[in-house]
gemmi code that builds the backbone of each chain (N, CA, C; Angstrom):
import gemmi

chains = {
    "A": [
        ("UNK", (144.659, 43.562, 11.662), (144.656, 43.834, 13.104), (145.426, 45.095, 13.414)),
        ("UNK", (146.431, 45.302, 12.627), (147.292, 46.468, 12.877), (146.500, 47.770, 12.708)),
        ("UNK", (145.633, 47.767, 11.673), (144.864, 48.988, 11.390), (143.957, 49.360, 12.553)),
        ("UNK", (143.339, 48.348, 13.118), (142.431, 48.619, 14.230), (143.162, 49.250, 15.400)),
        ("UNK", (144.365, 48.756, 15.650), (145.117, 49.302, 16.778), (145.534, 50.740, 16.550)),
        ("UNK", (145.717, 51.104, 15.270), (146.154, 52.468, 14.986), (145.030, 53.505, 15.093)),
        ("UNK", (143.772, 53.038, 15.115), (142.638, 53.992, 15.198), (142.674, 54.751, 16.523)),
        ("UNK", (142.299, 55.997, 16.536), (142.290, 56.745, 17.807), (141.175, 56.239, 18.705)),
        ("UNK", (141.349, 56.368, 20.021), (140.281, 55.950, 20.937), (139.028, 56.801, 20.760)),
        ("UNK", (137.925, 56.253, 21.255), (136.612, 56.870, 21.025), (136.555, 58.288, 21.593)),
        ("UNK", (137.127, 58.444, 22.780), (137.026, 59.749, 23.420), (137.670, 60.834, 22.561)),
        ("UNK", (138.753, 60.477, 21.863), (139.421, 61.480, 21.033), (138.533, 61.907, 19.856)),
        ("UNK", (137.790, 60.924, 19.253), (136.897, 61.253, 18.122), (135.845, 62.261, 18.565)),
        ("UNK", (135.262, 62.041, 19.763), (134.223, 62.958, 20.245), (134.751, 64.362, 20.451)),
        ("UNK", (135.992, 64.449, 20.848), (136.526, 65.769, 21.145), (136.913, 66.566, 19.909)),
        ("UNK", (136.919, 65.855, 18.746), (137.325, 66.592, 17.546), (136.334, 67.718, 17.223)),
        ("UNK", (136.848, 68.751, 16.603), (136.012, 69.913, 16.227), (134.981, 69.450, 15.189)),
        ("UNK", (133.659, 69.614, 15.441), (132.676, 69.186, 14.429), (132.720, 70.107, 13.198)),
        ("UNK", (132.470, 69.478, 12.044), (132.480, 70.277, 10.807), (131.216, 71.141, 10.778)),
        ("UNK", (131.394, 72.428, 10.719), (130.238, 73.337, 10.737), (129.655, 73.423, 9.333)),
        ("UNK", (128.371, 73.045, 9.177), (127.784, 73.174, 7.832), (127.596, 74.643, 7.479)),
        ("UNK", (127.645, 74.969, 6.178), (127.460, 76.377, 5.804), (126.063, 76.852, 6.197)),
        ("UNK", (125.990, 78.036, 6.736), (124.708, 78.563, 7.216), (123.833, 78.908, 6.006)),
        ("UNK", (122.619, 78.310, 5.932), (121.769, 78.634, 4.774), (121.283, 80.074, 4.867)),
        ("UNK", (121.077, 80.732, 3.730), (120.557, 82.101, 3.787), (119.178, 82.107, 4.424)),
        ("UNK", (118.928, 83.044, 5.275), (117.687, 83.008, 6.057), (116.518, 83.542, 5.227)),
        ("UNK", (115.442, 82.718, 5.107), (114.218, 83.150, 4.443), (113.240, 83.612, 5.509)),
        ("UNK", (112.350, 84.499, 5.159), (111.271, 84.779, 6.111), (110.387, 83.558, 6.237)),
        ("UNK", (109.699, 83.407, 7.359), (108.840, 82.226, 7.513), (107.766, 82.173, 6.430)),
        ("UNK", (107.255, 80.954, 6.218), (106.392, 80.736, 5.057), (105.130, 81.576, 5.093)),
        ("UNK", (104.494, 81.662, 6.277), (103.217, 82.373, 6.325), (103.409, 83.844, 5.977)),
        ("UNK", (104.575, 84.393, 6.345), (104.837, 85.800, 6.042), (104.969, 86.002, 4.538)),
        ("UNK", (105.663, 85.031, 3.879), (105.816, 85.177, 2.431), (104.463, 85.054, 1.740)),
        ("UNK", (103.577, 84.191, 2.281), (102.250, 84.047, 1.683), (101.479, 85.352, 1.725)),
        ("UNK", (101.694, 86.109, 2.800), (100.974, 87.377, 2.892), (101.515, 88.397, 1.905)),
        ("UNK", (102.806, 88.304, 1.624), (103.375, 89.267, 0.697), (102.819, 89.083, -0.711)),
        ("UNK", (102.745, 87.830, -1.162), (102.200, 87.566, -2.492), (100.937, 86.753, -2.321)),
        ("UNK", (99.757, 87.397, -2.279), (98.532, 86.609, -2.077), (98.230, 85.765, -3.298)),
        ("UNK", (97.601, 84.599, -3.089), (97.206, 83.784, -4.231), (96.096, 84.475, -5.012)),
        ("UNK", (95.890, 84.040, -6.242), (94.817, 84.615, -7.058), (93.473, 84.342, -6.404)),
        ("UNK", (92.540, 85.261, -6.598), (91.215, 85.065, -6.005), (90.547, 83.868, -6.680)),
        ("UNK", (90.042, 82.920, -5.869), (89.375, 81.767, -6.485), (88.095, 82.208, -7.185)),
        ("UNK", (87.770, 81.485, -8.242), (86.555, 81.792, -9.000), (85.344, 81.516, -8.114)),
        ("UNK", (84.496, 82.524, -7.898), (83.401, 82.316, -6.949), (82.077, 81.983, -7.617)),
        ("UNK", (82.064, 81.789, -8.925), (80.858, 81.320, -9.630), (79.683, 82.249, -9.409)),
        ("UNK", (79.926, 83.534, -9.373), (78.863, 84.478, -9.033), (77.785, 84.509, -10.117)),
        ("UNK", (78.175, 84.823, -11.352), (77.115, 84.991, -12.356), (76.483, 83.665, -12.718)),
        ("UNK", (77.250, 82.574, -12.624), (76.639, 81.271, -12.913), (75.549, 80.945, -11.894)),
        ("UNK", (75.808, 81.290, -10.610), (74.792, 80.973, -9.611), (73.565, 81.863, -9.789)),
        ("UNK", (73.772, 83.093, -10.309), (72.605, 83.933, -10.587), (71.776, 83.316, -11.709)),
        ("UNK", (72.455, 82.821, -12.743), (71.735, 82.134, -13.832), (70.922, 80.984, -13.272)),
        ("UNK", (71.550, 80.196, -12.384), (70.844, 79.052, -11.810), (69.644, 79.513, -10.999)),
        ("UNK", (69.795, 80.615, -10.264), (68.685, 81.107, -9.442), (67.506, 81.518, -10.304)),
        ("UNK", (67.796, 82.228, -11.392), (66.688, 82.795, -12.160), (66.063, 81.769, -13.092)),
        ("UNK", (66.907, 80.950, -13.737), (66.373, 80.167, -14.854), (66.151, 78.694, -14.538)),
        ("UNK", (66.596, 78.212, -13.391), (66.547, 76.768, -13.205), (65.369, 76.300, -12.354)),
        ("UNK", (64.420, 77.169, -12.131), (63.213, 76.733, -11.461), (63.471, 76.171, -10.078)),
        ("UNK", (64.527, 76.532, -9.417), (64.647, 76.204, -7.999), (65.538, 77.243, -7.334)),
        ("UNK", (65.505, 77.246, -6.016), (66.164, 78.339, -5.306), (67.524, 77.936, -4.758)),
        ("UNK", (68.044, 76.792, -5.219), (69.354, 76.378, -4.713), (70.470, 77.284, -5.206)),
        ("UNK", (70.221, 77.993, -6.308), (71.244, 78.915, -6.795), (71.593, 79.970, -5.765)),
        ("UNK", (70.617, 80.300, -4.901), (70.870, 81.305, -3.873), (71.944, 80.820, -2.909)),
        ("UNK", (71.948, 79.506, -2.633), (73.017, 78.956, -1.793), (74.368, 79.234, -2.436)),
        ("UNK", (74.415, 79.072, -3.765), (75.648, 79.365, -4.491), (76.065, 80.815, -4.337)),
        ("UNK", (75.077, 81.739, -4.383), (75.413, 83.162, -4.257), (75.918, 83.448, -2.844)),
        ("UNK", (75.305, 82.797, -1.845), (75.775, 82.992, -0.466), (77.242, 82.582, -0.355)),
        ("UNK", (77.571, 81.410, -0.933), (78.968, 80.969, -0.871), (79.876, 81.908, -1.649)),
        ("UNK", (79.378, 82.447, -2.766), (80.201, 83.388, -3.538), (80.539, 84.616, -2.697)),
        ("UNK", (79.531, 85.106, -1.965), (79.769, 86.269, -1.110), (80.781, 85.927, -0.023)),
        ("UNK", (80.674, 84.706, 0.529), (81.616, 84.308, 1.577), (83.038, 84.227, 1.032)),
        ("UNK", (83.173, 83.748, -0.220), (84.504, 83.690, -0.832), (85.125, 85.086, -0.854)),
        ("UNK", (84.353, 86.067, -1.297), (84.905, 87.415, -1.408), (85.289, 87.970, -0.048)),
        ("UNK", (84.385, 87.808, 0.933), (84.676, 88.358, 2.263), (85.939, 87.735, 2.835)),
        ("UNK", (86.023, 86.386, 2.738), (87.186, 85.700, 3.314), (88.463, 86.072, 2.583)),
        ("UNK", (88.372, 86.166, 1.251), (89.585, 86.451, 0.480), (90.130, 87.828, 0.839)),
        ("UNK", (89.249, 88.817, 0.938), (89.743, 90.162, 1.220), (90.095, 90.346, 2.695)),
        ("UNK", (89.810, 89.336, 3.526), (90.323, 89.351, 4.889), (91.546, 88.467, 5.038)),
        ("UNK", (92.179, 88.131, 3.901), (93.428, 87.351, 3.870), (93.260, 85.932, 4.378)),
        ("UNK", (92.033, 85.405, 4.364), (91.848, 83.996, 4.746), (91.740, 83.193, 3.464)),
        ("UNK", (92.897, 82.924, 2.846), (92.896, 82.373, 1.496), (92.459, 80.921, 1.469)),
        ("UNK", (92.836, 80.170, 2.498), (92.494, 78.747, 2.503), (90.984, 78.562, 2.610)),
        ("UNK", (90.358, 79.333, 3.550), (88.905, 79.219, 3.700), (88.189, 79.704, 2.444)),
        ("UNK", (88.738, 80.737, 1.820), (88.124, 81.250, 0.596), (88.107, 80.171, -0.475)),
        ("UNK", (89.222, 79.462, -0.589), (89.309, 78.378, -1.564), (88.255, 77.306, -1.293)),
        ("UNK", (88.088, 76.957, -0.009), (87.096, 75.943, 0.359), (85.686, 76.398, -0.010)),
        ("UNK", (85.379, 77.673, 0.300), (84.041, 78.178, -0.002), (83.807, 78.284, -1.494)),
        ("UNK", (84.882, 78.559, -2.247), (84.739, 78.606, -3.704), (84.337, 77.236, -4.229)),
        ("UNK", (84.912, 76.192, -3.632), (84.547, 74.832, -4.034), (83.067, 74.580, -3.746)),
        ("UNK", (82.609, 75.015, -2.556), (81.197, 74.846, -2.208), (80.300, 75.604, -3.168)),
        ("UNK", (80.715, 76.828, -3.516), (79.910, 77.623, -4.452), (79.748, 76.877, -5.762)),
        ("UNK", (80.842, 76.300, -6.245), (80.788, 75.565, -7.506), (79.843, 74.372, -7.381)),
        ("UNK", (79.988, 73.610, -6.274), (79.157, 72.425, -6.097), (77.682, 72.786, -6.092)),
        ("UNK", (77.312, 73.816, -5.305), (75.899, 74.146, -5.171), (75.331, 74.686, -6.469)),
        ("UNK", (76.148, 75.472, -7.199), (75.664, 75.978, -8.475), (75.402, 74.829, -9.433)),
        ("UNK", (76.323, 73.856, -9.457), (76.134, 72.729, -10.370), (74.933, 71.884, -9.946)),
        ("UNK", (74.727, 71.738, -8.617), (73.550, 70.992, -8.148), (72.276, 71.693, -8.604)),
        ("UNK", (72.274, 73.038, -8.475), (71.091, 73.794, -8.892), (70.823, 73.594, -10.385)),
        ("UNK", (71.906, 73.645, -11.187), (71.737, 73.437, -12.627), (71.181, 72.049, -12.903)),
        ("UNK", (71.758, 71.038, -12.251), (71.344, 69.666, -12.518), (69.893, 69.450, -12.125)),
        ("UNK", (69.525, 69.956, -10.926), (68.147, 69.794, -10.468), (67.183, 70.505, -11.406)),
        ("UNK", (67.584, 71.702, -11.851), (66.729, 72.439, -12.780), (66.508, 71.654, -14.049)),
        ("UNK", (67.609, 71.091, -14.581), (67.503, 70.325, -15.818), (66.587, 69.119, -15.619)),
        ("UNK", (66.793, 68.392, -14.487), (65.983, 67.203, -14.218), (64.514, 67.588, -14.092)),
        ("UNK", (64.243, 68.681, -13.348), (62.836, 69.039, -13.121), (62.174, 69.477, -14.414)),
        ("UNK", (62.938, 70.211, -15.273), (62.338, 70.641, -16.542), (62.021, 69.424, -17.410)),
        ("UNK", (62.954, 68.452, -17.472), (62.726, 67.263, -18.303), (61.556, 66.449, -17.758)),
        ("UNK", (61.530, 66.291, -16.410), (60.421, 65.570, -15.777), (59.088, 66.219, -16.111)),
        ("UNK", (59.073, 67.564, -16.000), (57.844, 68.302, -16.268), (57.359, 68.029, -17.686)),
        ("UNK", (58.319, 68.103, -18.638), (57.913, 67.934, -20.037), (57.402, 66.519, -20.275)),
        ("UNK", (58.073, 65.523, -19.652), (57.617, 64.137, -19.834), (56.214, 63.968, -19.253)),
        ("UNK", (56.016, 64.492, -18.037), (54.711, 64.311, -17.391), (53.613, 65.035, -18.154)),
        ("UNK", (53.977, 66.217, -18.689), (52.992, 66.967, -19.464), (52.614, 66.216, -20.729)),
        ("UNK", (53.616, 65.626, -21.389), (53.327, 64.980, -22.664), (52.601, 63.659, -22.456)),
        ("UNK", (52.788, 63.016, -21.275), (52.042, 61.787, -21.039), (50.675, 62.060, -20.416)),
        ("UNK", (50.464, 63.299, -19.971), (49.146, 63.661, -19.458), (48.932, 63.364, -17.999)),
        ("UNK", (49.987, 63.032, -17.255), (49.807, 62.773, -15.830), (49.842, 64.045, -15.004)),
        ("UNK", (50.486, 65.072, -15.539), (50.771, 66.245, -14.726), (49.517, 67.007, -14.304)),
        ("UNK", (48.539, 67.258, -15.207), (47.401, 68.076, -14.788), (46.684, 67.514, -13.574)),
        ("UNK", (46.464, 66.195, -13.551), (45.742, 65.625, -12.410), (46.586, 65.737, -11.143)),
        ("UNK", (47.900, 65.539, -11.312), (48.809, 65.639, -10.162), (48.759, 67.036, -9.566)),
        ("UNK", (48.822, 68.044, -10.456), (48.800, 69.439, -9.989), (47.465, 69.768, -9.339)),
        ("UNK", (46.371, 69.254, -9.951), (45.061, 69.529, -9.383), (44.958, 68.987, -7.970)),
        ("UNK", (45.567, 67.814, -7.772), (45.602, 67.253, -6.421), (46.270, 68.197, -5.451)),
        ("UNK", (47.426, 68.738, -5.845), (48.148, 69.654, -4.954), (47.308, 70.898, -4.680)),
        ("UNK", (46.730, 71.440, -5.748), (45.982, 72.688, -5.582), (44.767, 72.464, -4.679)),
        ("UNK", (44.091, 71.331, -4.873), (42.919, 71.059, -4.027), (43.323, 70.931, -2.563)),
        ("UNK", (44.433, 70.247, -2.328), (44.871, 70.088, -0.943), (45.210, 71.424, -0.321)),
        ("UNK", (45.828, 72.326, -1.124), (46.221, 73.610, -0.564), (45.044, 74.561, -0.441)),
        ("UNK", (44.085, 74.437, -1.370), (43.002, 75.410, -1.409), (42.121, 75.308, -0.172)),
        ("UNK", (41.989, 74.084, 0.372), (41.130, 73.950, 1.538), (41.688, 74.755, 2.704)),
        ("UNK", (43.014, 74.772, 2.815), (43.631, 75.568, 3.874), (43.627, 74.857, 5.207)),
        ("UNK", (42.893, 73.760, 5.336), (42.851, 73.044, 6.625), (43.357, 71.635, 6.443)),
        ("UNK", (44.527, 71.521, 5.836), (45.009, 70.171, 5.551), (46.045, 69.723, 6.564)),
        ("UNK", (45.918, 70.153, 7.804), (46.888, 69.671, 8.782), (46.252, 68.728, 9.795)),
    ],
    "B": [
        ("UNK", (89.842, 70.407, -19.989), (89.078, 70.151, -21.216), (89.873, 70.613, -22.431)),
        ("UNK", (89.867, 69.803, -23.464), (90.587, 70.201, -24.667), (89.733, 71.211, -25.445)),
        ("UNK", (90.376, 71.840, -26.425), (89.697, 72.929, -27.116), (88.517, 72.429, -27.955)),
        ("UNK", (88.671, 71.230, -28.566), (87.609, 70.695, -29.397), (86.349, 70.422, -28.585)),
        ("UNK", (86.522, 69.826, -27.404), (85.372, 69.526, -26.544), (84.692, 70.817, -26.130)),
        ("UNK", (85.510, 71.837, -25.835), (84.949, 73.118, -25.416), (84.069, 73.712, -26.503)),
        ("UNK", (84.557, 73.629, -27.754), (83.796, 74.214, -28.862), (82.482, 73.466, -29.040)),
        ("UNK", (82.537, 72.124, -28.984), (81.314, 71.314, -29.132), (80.322, 71.655, -28.021)),
        ("UNK", (80.846, 71.763, -26.792), (80.020, 72.079, -25.634), (79.344, 73.445, -25.809)),
        ("UNK", (80.142, 74.431, -26.222), (79.600, 75.779, -26.421), (78.544, 75.796, -27.504)),
        ("UNK", (78.816, 75.077, -28.607), (77.856, 75.050, -29.712), (76.549, 74.411, -29.257)),
        ("UNK", (76.645, 73.335, -28.460), (75.435, 72.670, -27.972), (74.625, 73.619, -27.103)),
        ("UNK", (75.313, 74.365, -26.231), (74.592, 75.288, -25.348), (73.904, 76.374, -26.166)),
        ("UNK", (74.617, 76.905, -27.170), (74.022, 77.957, -28.003), (72.789, 77.421, -28.734)),
        ("UNK", (72.881, 76.183, -29.255), (71.745, 75.596, -29.968), (70.545, 75.425, -29.044)),
        ("UNK", (70.793, 74.924, -27.820), (69.695, 74.714, -26.869), (69.057, 76.061, -26.514)),
        ("UNK", (69.910, 77.084, -26.329), (69.383, 78.408, -25.997), (68.512, 78.938, -27.120)),
        ("UNK", (68.975, 78.762, -28.369), (68.194, 79.261, -29.505), (66.848, 78.549, -29.572)),
        ("UNK", (66.855, 77.214, -29.358), (65.607, 76.461, -29.383), (64.666, 76.958, -28.285)),
        ("UNK", (65.242, 77.206, -27.098), (64.413, 77.679, -25.986), (63.829, 79.052, -26.307)),
        ("UNK", (64.658, 79.931, -26.908), (64.161, 81.265, -27.252), (63.027, 81.170, -28.265)),
        ("UNK", (63.174, 80.247, -29.227), (62.118, 80.052, -30.224), (60.811, 79.656, -29.539)),
        ("UNK", (60.918, 78.696, -28.602), (59.737, 78.256, -27.856), (59.116, 79.420, -27.095)),
        ("UNK", (59.992, 80.181, -26.413), (59.478, 81.267, -25.571), (58.888, 82.391, -26.414)),
        ("UNK", (59.316, 82.492, -27.678), (58.750, 83.539, -28.519), (57.360, 83.138, -29.014)),
        ("UNK", (57.205, 81.872, -29.404), (55.962, 81.488, -30.068), (54.883, 81.004, -29.120)),
        ("UNK", (55.264, 80.550, -27.920), (54.247, 80.097, -26.979), (54.251, 81.015, -25.770)),
        ("UNK", (53.078, 81.373, -25.312), (52.991, 82.228, -24.131), (52.925, 81.353, -22.887)),
        ("UNK", (53.887, 81.477, -21.977), (53.873, 80.634, -20.772), (52.636, 80.861, -19.911)),
        ("UNK", (51.965, 82.007, -20.122), (50.770, 82.277, -19.327), (49.643, 81.322, -19.694)),
        ("UNK", (49.576, 80.943, -20.977), (48.449, 80.132, -21.423), (48.833, 78.689, -21.717)),
        ("UNK", (50.100, 78.440, -22.073), (50.500, 77.069, -22.363), (51.059, 76.416, -21.106)),
        ("UNK", (50.801, 75.120, -20.987), (51.195, 74.466, -19.738), (52.450, 73.624, -19.886)),
        ("UNK", (53.120, 73.659, -21.052), (54.332, 72.823, -21.131), (55.487, 73.462, -20.384)),
        ("UNK", (55.339, 74.733, -19.984), (56.435, 75.385, -19.270), (56.355, 75.033, -17.791)),
        ("UNK", (57.475, 74.616, -17.213), (57.431, 74.175, -15.815), (57.084, 75.294, -14.845)),
        ("UNK", (56.372, 74.921, -13.792), (56.042, 75.873, -12.731), (57.096, 75.792, -11.645)),
        ("UNK", (57.233, 76.887, -10.921), (58.224, 76.921, -9.844), (57.769, 76.024, -8.694)),
        ("UNK", (58.564, 75.047, -8.286), (58.155, 74.167, -7.182), (57.982, 74.927, -5.858)),
        ("UNK", (58.786, 75.975, -5.687), (58.667, 76.773, -4.455), (57.297, 77.437, -4.390)),
        ("UNK", (56.839, 77.959, -5.539), (55.532, 78.620, -5.596), (54.408, 77.615, -5.383)),
        ("UNK", (54.555, 76.425, -5.980), (53.512, 75.409, -5.839), (53.406, 74.952, -4.389)),
        ("UNK", (54.553, 74.810, -3.736), (54.549, 74.260, -2.380), (54.163, 75.298, -1.337)),
        ("UNK", (54.674, 76.533, -1.466), (54.468, 77.508, -0.394), (53.510, 78.628, -0.771)),
        ("UNK", (53.177, 78.746, -2.059), (52.357, 79.840, -2.603), (53.007, 81.202, -2.360)),
        ("UNK", (54.323, 81.213, -2.067), (55.083, 82.456, -2.114), (55.958, 82.428, -3.364)),
        ("UNK", (56.227, 83.618, -3.912), (57.042, 83.660, -5.123), (58.525, 83.692, -4.761)),
        ("UNK", (59.326, 82.930, -5.513), (60.775, 82.976, -5.306), (61.368, 84.047, -6.227)),
        ("UNK", (62.638, 84.395, -6.050), (63.208, 85.461, -6.894), (63.196, 85.131, -8.384)),
        ("UNK", (63.056, 83.858, -8.732), (63.083, 83.506, -10.142), (61.709, 83.358, -10.760)),
        ("UNK", (60.653, 83.488, -9.937), (59.303, 83.291, -10.469), (58.969, 84.377, -11.476)),
        ("UNK", (58.283, 83.978, -12.538), (57.888, 84.956, -13.545), (58.923, 85.152, -14.623)),
        ("UNK", (60.043, 84.456, -14.520), (61.099, 84.645, -15.522), (60.622, 84.258, -16.910)),
        ("UNK", (59.896, 83.138, -17.002), (59.512, 82.658, -18.329), (58.522, 83.605, -18.986)),
        ("UNK", (57.543, 84.082, -18.200), (56.604, 85.052, -18.760), (57.332, 86.333, -19.136)),
        ("UNK", (58.298, 86.726, -18.301), (59.049, 87.946, -18.591), (59.867, 87.795, -19.868)),
        ("UNK", (60.441, 86.588, -20.087), (61.213, 86.377, -21.322), (60.297, 86.490, -22.529)),
        ("UNK", (59.094, 85.909, -22.410), (58.141, 85.991, -23.519), (57.842, 87.452, -23.851)),
        ("UNK", (57.606, 88.253, -22.799), (57.300, 89.668, -23.041), (58.514, 90.407, -23.588)),
        ("UNK", (59.701, 90.056, -23.106), (60.918, 90.722, -23.588), (61.127, 90.437, -25.068)),
        ("UNK", (60.886, 89.192, -25.472), (61.085, 88.841, -26.881), (60.076, 89.556, -27.767)),
        ("UNK", (58.936, 89.931, -27.175), (57.981, 90.735, -27.928), (58.171, 92.224, -27.658)),
        ("UNK", (59.295, 92.561, -27.024), (59.695, 93.949, -26.784), (58.730, 94.715, -25.882)),
        ("UNK", (57.986, 94.004, -25.029), (57.164, 94.698, -24.031), (57.949, 94.766, -22.722)),
        ("UNK", (58.797, 95.787, -22.632), (59.681, 95.813, -21.464), (58.900, 96.109, -20.189)),
        ("UNK", (57.856, 96.918, -20.318), (57.057, 97.231, -19.133), (56.419, 95.988, -18.543)),
        ("UNK", (55.819, 95.166, -19.411), (55.179, 93.943, -18.933), (56.224, 92.995, -18.351)),
        ("UNK", (57.395, 92.944, -18.994), (58.457, 92.070, -18.493), (58.896, 92.511, -17.101)),
        ("UNK", (59.005, 93.827, -16.898), (59.396, 94.336, -15.577), (58.373, 93.948, -14.531)),
        ("UNK", (57.091, 93.931, -14.945), (56.052, 93.580, -13.989), (56.174, 92.108, -13.563)),
        ("UNK", (56.552, 91.238, -14.496), (56.637, 89.816, -14.153), (57.865, 89.512, -13.301)),
        ("UNK", (59.023, 90.016, -13.715), (60.225, 89.758, -12.908), (61.248, 90.856, -13.171)),
        ("UNK", (61.237, 91.856, -12.312), (62.121, 93.001, -12.510), (63.572, 92.625, -12.285)),
        ("UNK", (63.785, 91.695, -11.366), (65.170, 91.333, -11.047), (65.866, 90.702, -12.248)),
        ("UNK", (65.083, 89.902, -13.014), (65.709, 89.253, -14.167), (66.165, 90.267, -15.201)),
        ("UNK", (65.354, 91.316, -15.396), (65.722, 92.328, -16.400), (67.048, 92.977, -15.999)),
        ("UNK", (67.239, 93.170, -14.686), (68.510, 93.734, -14.225), (69.636, 92.722, -14.345)),
        ("UNK", (69.296, 91.448, -14.133), (70.351, 90.433, -14.055), (70.875, 90.047, -15.431)),
        ("UNK", (70.036, 90.165, -16.468), (70.469, 89.705, -17.793), (71.722, 90.442, -18.284)),
        ("UNK", (71.783, 91.791, -18.198), (73.032, 92.447, -18.609), (74.226, 91.996, -17.782)),
        ("UNK", (73.983, 91.769, -16.493), (75.072, 91.319, -15.614), (75.587, 89.944, -16.034)),
        ("UNK", (74.651, 89.061, -16.426), (75.057, 87.725, -16.848), (75.857, 87.794, -18.140)),
        ("UNK", (75.380, 88.649, -19.088), (76.139, 88.790, -20.330), (77.537, 89.335, -20.047)),
        ("UNK", (77.602, 90.271, -19.102), (78.898, 90.828, -18.712), (79.797, 89.725, -18.147)),
        ("UNK", (79.194, 88.844, -17.321), (79.974, 87.755, -16.746), (80.490, 86.807, -17.813)),
        ("UNK", (79.642, 86.486, -18.793), (80.072, 85.596, -19.879), (81.213, 86.246, -20.655)),
        ("UNK", (81.058, 87.544, -20.947), (82.106, 88.255, -21.684), (83.405, 88.269, -20.894)),
        ("UNK", (83.289, 88.522, -19.591), (84.492, 88.610, -18.765), (85.218, 87.278, -18.699)),
        ("UNK", (84.429, 86.196, -18.630), (85.078, 84.910, -18.386), (85.531, 84.219, -19.665)),
        ("UNK", (84.713, 84.289, -20.715), (85.023, 83.470, -21.884), (85.553, 84.262, -23.066)),
        ("UNK", (85.399, 85.583, -23.068), (85.851, 86.353, -24.227), (86.943, 87.351, -23.862)),
        ("UNK", (87.663, 87.039, -22.802), (88.853, 87.814, -22.490), (88.603, 89.196, -21.926)),
        ("UNK", (87.399, 89.443, -21.414), (87.131, 90.775, -20.871), (87.864, 91.045, -19.570)),
        ("UNK", (88.193, 89.948, -18.872), (88.862, 90.105, -17.582), (90.214, 90.784, -17.755)),
        ("UNK", (90.895, 90.419, -18.850), (92.209, 91.009, -19.089), (92.085, 92.376, -19.745)),
        ("UNK", (91.085, 92.547, -20.622), (91.015, 93.777, -21.401), (90.398, 94.925, -20.606)),
        ("UNK", (89.336, 94.621, -19.849), (88.638, 95.688, -19.114), (88.750, 95.463, -17.618)),
        ("UNK", (89.927, 95.641, -17.094), (90.109, 95.358, -15.667), (89.290, 96.306, -14.803)),
        ("UNK", (89.108, 97.540, -15.288), (88.365, 98.517, -14.490), (86.893, 98.099, -14.374)),
        ("UNK", (86.324, 97.714, -15.533), (84.940, 97.245, -15.565), (84.785, 96.009, -14.689)),
        ("UNK", (85.780, 95.121, -14.781), (85.732, 93.889, -13.996), (85.729, 94.199, -12.506)),
        ("UNK", (86.552, 95.180, -12.130), (86.650, 95.503, -10.711), (85.370, 96.122, -10.186)),
        ("UNK", (84.689, 96.939, -11.023), (83.477, 97.577, -10.515), (82.335, 96.584, -10.388)),
        ("UNK", (82.241, 95.627, -11.333), (81.081, 94.732, -11.305), (81.368, 93.380, -10.672)),
        ("UNK", (82.618, 92.954, -10.631), (82.933, 91.672, -9.993), (83.983, 91.877, -8.917)),
        ("UNK", (83.902, 93.007, -8.250), (84.933, 93.346, -7.284), (84.604, 92.860, -5.893)),
        ("UNK", (85.055, 93.623, -4.939), (85.050, 93.182, -3.560), (83.647, 92.981, -2.999)),
        ("UNK", (82.725, 93.898, -3.297), (81.421, 93.864, -2.624), (80.297, 93.390, -3.524)),
        ("UNK", (80.595, 93.039, -4.784), (79.505, 92.785, -5.728), (78.644, 91.610, -5.287)),
        ("UNK", (79.275, 90.538, -4.818), (78.489, 89.359, -4.444), (77.561, 89.678, -3.273)),
        ("UNK", (78.069, 90.452, -2.303), (77.240, 90.788, -1.143), (76.089, 91.681, -1.570)),
        ("UNK", (76.392, 92.671, -2.430), (75.342, 93.579, -2.898), (74.251, 92.794, -3.618)),
        ("UNK", (74.669, 91.854, -4.477), (73.687, 91.063, -5.236), (72.846, 90.212, -4.297)),
        ("UNK", (73.493, 89.644, -3.302), (72.766, 88.823, -2.327), (71.707, 89.658, -1.610)),
        ("UNK", (72.095, 90.880, -1.198), (71.144, 91.749, -0.503), (69.990, 92.114, -1.431)),
        ("UNK", (70.318, 92.431, -2.709), (69.262, 92.789, -3.661), (68.286, 91.632, -3.825)),
        ("UNK", (68.842, 90.409, -3.954), (67.968, 89.249, -4.175), (67.030, 89.042, -2.992)),
        ("UNK", (67.578, 89.122, -1.770), (66.720, 88.867, -0.614), (65.684, 89.972, -0.445)),
        ("UNK", (66.101, 91.238, -0.709), (65.134, 92.327, -0.636), (64.012, 92.118, -1.648)),
        ("UNK", (64.411, 91.737, -2.881), (63.417, 91.526, -3.932), (62.478, 90.385, -3.552)),
        ("UNK", (63.053, 89.337, -3.000), (62.287, 88.164, -2.586), (61.229, 88.563, -1.549)),
        ("UNK", (61.657, 89.348, -0.544), (60.728, 89.735, 0.519), (59.692, 90.714, -0.012)),
        ("UNK", (60.178, 91.727, -0.736), (59.280, 92.804, -1.161), (58.214, 92.308, -2.129)),
        ("UNK", (58.588, 91.404, -3.035), (57.610, 90.970, -4.022), (56.506, 90.125, -3.392)),
        ("UNK", (56.780, 89.555, -2.215), (55.741, 88.799, -1.536), (54.901, 89.666, -0.601)),
        ("UNK", (55.451, 90.835, -0.218), (54.690, 91.734, 0.652), (53.745, 92.584, -0.182)),
        ("UNK", (54.318, 93.208, -1.215), (53.531, 94.170, -1.999), (52.556, 93.440, -2.908)),
    ],
}
model = gemmi.Model(1)
for chain_id, residues in chains.items():
    chain = gemmi.Chain(chain_id)
    for i, (resn, *xyz) in enumerate(residues, 1):
        res = gemmi.Residue()
        res.name, res.seqid = resn, gemmi.SeqId(i, " ")
        for name, pos in zip(("N", "CA", "C"), xyz):
            atom = gemmi.Atom()
            atom.name, atom.element = name, gemmi.Element(name[0])
            atom.pos, atom.b_iso = gemmi.Position(*pos), 0.0
            res.add_atom(atom)
        chain.add_residue(res)
    model.add_chain(chain)
structure = gemmi.Structure()
structure.add_model(model)
structure.setup_entities()
């Protein structure tokens, strides 16, 4: 009980000088530092998407090239986050083009070897040749 | 990916490419029907930028560059670029030839290629 009585009243504690924490060294704000050291340019899958465009029997590779171009434009305009996002899209579309190309080539070979393809193609050609199929 | 998987993957791709080249050398895509047709061409009867690649490869393997250019001129231009890309990415060209890398994979290359592709796409269907 004695100890409690010896404690200073509340008002005195509030009036005491607060301990000043040491001032941290001032850094420039984060976005400014990001501009000083730009991140590495994300891989834009440019030549891979060209391979997909030319050799994979579909035109989805062009979507990949469009995204690759967007990556470059955004990156050199200091929009690094958007560039990263577009690089991801470029990769996805290029891989989709590759996968679709592979599937279509395998399908074609299977249909050709089973003999279903010629009649199927003839059907398409006949429908298109008439020109009045609407 | 670990190094062993990478080597196996690369070897598989090289083997498939060699097999494909063998096929393209001995069979003419113009006369044999096992080679797939472009779905874009079948559906719209317009040629896409990749149409004619297989016939062009056949002619290239027989060293008829003129005929190959007639089938798909864009591919003949793109093949050196693709080899350059493979060299830059997988054989350390990015570090060794920074100047070459900057000229061909620099700021405007993707846009230039995109413009070339669309021009080629339009022009080959007009002319």
